[in-house]
N, C-alpha and C positions, 0 to 999 in steps of 0.2 A: 760381210764382213762389218758394213755400217750397223745391221739389225743385230748383231751380236753386241756390239759396243753400246748400243741403247738397252739391250736387256741387261748386260752388266749393270751399268748405270742405274736401272731402276731397281735391281736386286741390292745395290749397294745403299740407295736411297732408302728401301724398305728395311735393310738391315740397321742403317743407322737408325730411325724413328725407333724400330723396335729397342735397341738397345739404349736409346736416350730416356726412353718413357717408361719402359717395362723392368729391363735388368741391366746391370752394368756389364756389357758383353763385348768383347773385342778392344775395348780401350780405345787408345788413339789410332790405331791400326786401320780402323773401320774409316775415320775421318781422312787419313792419307790416301786411303784407296778411293773415296769418294771424289777428293780433289784432282785424283789424276785422272779420273773418268770424265770429270765436267771440262777438264782442260782438254782432252783428247776429243771429245765431244764438239768441244767449241773450234778446235783447229779443223777438224772435218767440216764444220759448217762453212769456216771461213775460207778455207779451200775451195768448196764449191761454189762459193759466190764471185 
């Protein structure tokens, strides 16, 4: 499950970079999903510590 979360976060970062610098795609939804993924990853790291 943790590996899947990292994969989703990486895909979202790549989509954000692509959307920000190449074409206006996804609008604000990609930013919301990216923030949710980062928060989920941070919570996972905090729980393991």
